[in-house]
N, C-alpha and C positions, 0 to 999 in steps of 0.2 A: 363559472367553474365550481364544481363541488370541492369539498375539503379532502376527500380521500380518507381511508381508514388509517389512522396513525397509532392506534393502540388497541388492546384487547379488553376494553372496558366500555360500558354503555350500551344503549339500545341497538345501535347499528351492528355491533359485534354479535349480539343476541339474534338479530334477524339473519345474519349470515350463517350462524350455526344452525338455525332452524331450516334454512334452505339446503344446507349440506345433509342434514338428517333426513329431510324429505326426499332428497335425491337417492340416498342409500336405500330408501324404501320404495323407489320407483315412482315417486310422486313429484309434483311441481306445485309450489305455492303461488306467488304472484307473477313469476316470470322464470325463464330458463336459468339454470345455474351457470353463471358466467363470471370468470375471473379475468379482469383486465388490468394490466400494469402499464405504466408510462414513466419515463424519467422526469424527476423534478430538476435534476441537474446532471451533467455528465461527470463521470469519474475517470481519472487517469488510469492507464494501464500500469500494472505493477512493474517495477524494474528490479530484477534480481541480479546481484553482482557476484554471488558465490554459492557453492554447494550448501554451506551452512545457512545462508539466508533462505535458500530454497526449502531446506528442511524446516526451518522455523515458519516459513510461509504456510506450510501444511499442518504442522504439529504443535506449535506454541500457542496456548490458549489466548494470551494477550494479543498476539499478532493476528490470529484467526478471527477472534471475536470483534476486535476493533474494525477489521475490514468488513465483517458481516453487518455490524451496526451502521457503518458508513453506507453500505449498499441499501439497507432498509430505509435509512433517513433520506436517501436520494431517490426513492421510488414512490410513485403515486399509486395507491391501491384503490381500485375502482370496482364497483359491482361486488362480487363475492371474493375478490382478492383480499388477502390479509398479510400483514407483516409476519415473516417467518425467517428465522436464521437456520443455516445448515452448518453446524460446527464441524462435522465430518463431511467434507464436500463430496459431491457425487463424482468428481474427478478421480477419487479413490475407487476406481471401477471395480464393482463386485468385491467389496472389501472382505466379505466372508472368506474368500480364498486366503487373504492375509491372516485372518483370525485362525485359520486352520493350518497355518505353518508355511505358506508360500512366502518367499522373500519378496519384499517390495522395492521398487525402484522409482525414485523421483525423476520424472521425465522433464517436466517444465511446470509452469504455473497452472496448467490445465489437466494434467494427467499424472497419476501414480499407478504404475503397472505392477503386475505380479508375475512371478516366474514359476514354471511347473516344478512339482516336487515328486510326482509319482513316476519313477523310472522303471520300476519292476513291480508288477502287481503282487508278487509273492512277498515283497518286503515293504509294501506301502505303509505309511504311518497311519495310526488311528485318526479318524476325522471326527473330532468331538470338541465340545466346549472346553476351552483352556483359559482359566482365569489369569494365568501368568503370561499369556501371549503378549509380546511387546506391542503389537498393533492394537490389540484389544485394550491394553492399558492406556495407550494414546487416545483411543476413541472414548474411553470412560472419562478421562480428564476433560476432553473437549466438550462432551455432552454435559457433564456436571457443571462446569464453569459457565457454559452457555445457558443452561436451564436456570441457574441461580440469577443470572442477569436478565432473564426473560420475563420475570413475573410481571403481569399486567401490561407488558409492552409488545411481546411477539410470541409466536409459536416456535417450537423447536422440532425440526425434522430429524428422524433417525438416519443412520447411514444406509447406503445402497447395499443391502444384503444379497439381492439378486435371488436366483432360483437354483435348485440342486443340479440341474443339467448343465447350466452355464458355469457353475462353480467347479464341477468335475472337469469340464473342458479346460478350465484354467489350471487346475491342479495337474492334469495329465498332459495338456497341450491338445488343441482341437484336432489337428491332423491325426495324431496318434489315437485319440479317443474314437475318431471315425473308423479307423482300422480295427480298433478293439471291438467295436460293435459286431464285426464279422469274425474276428479271430479269438477274442476273449470275452464273449458275451456274458459268461457266468460271473465275471468280475464286476459288472456294472450295477446290478440291483443292490448288492450289499453296500457298495460305496455310496450310492444315492440315498439309501436308507439312513446311513450314518450322517450324511450331510443334512438331510431334512431335519433330523433330531437336533443337530447343532444349530441349524438355521433358526429353529423355533426357540431354542434356549437363548440365543443372542437377541432375537426379536424381543422376547420378554425382558431380558436384562437391559436392553437399551431403553425401553419404555419405563422400566422400573427406576432408572436413573432420572429420566426426564420428569416423570410424574411426581417426584418429590416436590417439584416446584410449579410445573405447568401441566394442566390437564389436556386431554385430547390426543389423537393419533394422526400424525402427518408424516408422509414420505416425500420423495423427490417429485412425485406427480403433482403435488400442491393441493390434494384433497384433504379436507378436515373430517374427522369422524369422532364421535363421542365414545364409540365402542372400538375394540381392536380391529384394525384394518391394515391391509398390506398390498403390495404389488407382487406379481408373479411374472416370471419370464424365463425363456430358454432361447436366447439368440442363436445358440449353437444349432438350433433346429433347421436353419437354412441349409445345413450341410447334409441332411439326412432325409430319407423318404418318409411318407406318412406311416408306412408299416412299422418302421423302426421307431418313429416318434411315439406311436401308439403303444408299442410293446415295451419300450424301455423308460420313457420319460413321462408319459401321460399319467400312469398310476401315482407318481410322486407329486405331480401337480394337483391331482385329485386329493391326495392326502393333505396338501397345503390348504386346499379350500375347506377341508374339515377342521383343520387346526385354527384357521382364521376365516370365519364365514364371510366377513366383509372383505372382498378382494377384487383386484383389477389385473387382468393379464395384459402385459406389454407385448403387443404383436408388432414386430419391427421389420417392415420391408416386404416386397413382393415374394421373396424367397420363403418367408415364414407364413405367408397367407395360405399356402396349401394345407396347413394344419388347422385352419379356422373351424371347419365343421367338426373335427374331433374335439376341439375346445368347447364349442357351443353345446356339444352333447353332455358336458359335465354339469350335473344338476346343481352343484355347489358353486360354480363359477358365476360371479355377479356382474362383471363388466369386462369390456375389451377396450384397451387403449390402442388405437391404430396410429402407427407412425409410418409414413410412406418410405422413409429411408433416404439416404443421400442419392441425389440424382434422379429421383422418381418424381412424378407429378405431385402437386400439392394435395392436401387432405380432401378438398372438395371435388377432386377428380375421381374419387373412389366411392361414389354414392351407391352403386350396386352392392359393394362389399358392406358398406355401413348399414344399408337397409337390411341386409341378411342378418346382421347382428341384432338389430332392433326387432326383426320379425321373430327371432328366437327368444325374445323376452329378456335380453341382456342389455345392460346400460352401456353407454359409450362415453369414453374420455378422449377428447380431441384437443390437441395443442395446434392451433391453426394461425394463419395470418389474419389480420383484422379484416381485410377485404373479403375473406371467405365466410365471415359470420352470417351475413344476410343470406347467402346461398345455402348454407347448412340449415338455417332456421326455416327457409322456404321448403326444403326438401326432406327434412327429418322431423321425427316427433320430438317436441321439446322436453317432455317430461323426463325421459331417461337419459338426457344429454347433459354433459358437462363440457363447456367450452373454456379454454384458457388461451389468452392472446395478449398482445401488447400493441401499444400505439406510440406515436412519435412524441406526443405531449399530453398533458392532463385534459386539455380542452377536447382533443380528439377522443380520449377515453370516455369522457362524459357523453359525448354525442353518440358514440357506439353503444354505450349502455342504454341510452334512450331508444335507439333503433332496435336493439335486441329485445327490450321490454315490449315495445309495440308489436314486433313480429311474433314473439312467443305467445303473447296474449291473444293475438289474432288466430294463431294455430289452435290454441286451447278453445277459443270460442267457436271455430269452424268444425272442430273434431266431432261434436255431437251431431251436427248437421250432416256431415259425411257419413257417419254410421247409420243415420236414419234414412239415407238415400236422397236427401235434398241437395241442391246445388247452391 
């Protein structure tokens, strides 16, 4: 069994960074970019006895960071996986809505939800960066304390800021926003423009806090980048037609690709797949993360869709089951591919890495023969 990566120092970490940088440039070094995690030991489920405990679970730096550090210590990082803490957990779904004034509700240990605040377009609040916002101040403390403790040990992921369309759906309510696209269409673009500017301000502010102590850009997808990089998404798009998506939301996604040139669009579920060709037409869009969604067939069942992405020169980010890795490497080009998966134990992770290395090197060796017409 290998040792796994347990810190951010030494030649192994340098190699991992080089592979991520090559991937961002559409290249492959010695093998496919693949992050594999496995448990070193099991961790107990948290037991929360009161509302105060639940709030501390999400917002108290000592509580949050102790739990994150315990998770990192209990994880085996294989291949291009690396230790990373998430001080503002992704369960704070689309936290930008909270930063913009939406009330937050602690649901359980998995989710903090936001409530709509736009009741009347004529009296909607301004949607802008607010340094005094309660949720932003909580996030600042968590990021700062986490980054201080991270030096030389692990990366720090920024909060899930999400995209302008999804944030507006949370601020207005998705059902009402869908009706607004028909009855109040003139209200949508100005609100999305404000949200995009706020999104970028918070994006820069989050990294400004982290980079006082830890370099690199990491978000919930688990990709590392030396230069600014972000995720994009509009899960609300499953509720609307291609024409409405193109008219109202695509221009602001395109703006995000100009603000942060290294980017990955999170395409979630068959209902969102109808917008794929519009997204692939964006010259500044770098990659697609395909997530089949709850109840849908697994990632490897969507090979025609995945090939469409690669045929258009975009990279792919796939979080898949370990048994799917050989299928994906046999069917897809390895250079623009990032695979993230998990195994039951470190030994299985090492074996999967060896197989992925063999298969991706085979594809790299065969590619010139296929292009020259040899079998």
